[in-house]
Residue, then its C-alpha position, 0 to 999 in steps of 0.5 A: m639878600l634874606t626872604e622874609f621867611g629867612m628874616n623871620s627865622l632870624i629874629t625868632m632865633l635871637e630873640f629866644q637867644y635874648l629870652d634864654i639870658l633874660q630867665r637865666g638873670g644878669r648881663p650875658s657872659a663873654h661866652d654868651r655872646i660868642l655862642a650868639s654871634r657864632t649860632g647867628v653866622g651859622a643861621i646866615d649861612a643856612i639861609i643863604q644855602g636854602q637850608r629850611n626846617v634847620m635848628i642850629g647848634v654847636r657839637n664838639n666845639e663846630v656848628v652843625l645843623c639839625p633837622i627838625e621834624 
């Protein structure tokens, strides 16, 4: 079960991804959708593992957690 903090973090991340697509204009490409799915799964995994103050990214085709300081 997601905590309120975790759910708010996930919603914020998804809002940023949506804003990125709007700023570029047009509909999301297949790459955009796959990237959103992969980072979304990474965010859920991080929340379940109790990770805090991390950013989800993709490096060398692997989903990674980067600390936010």
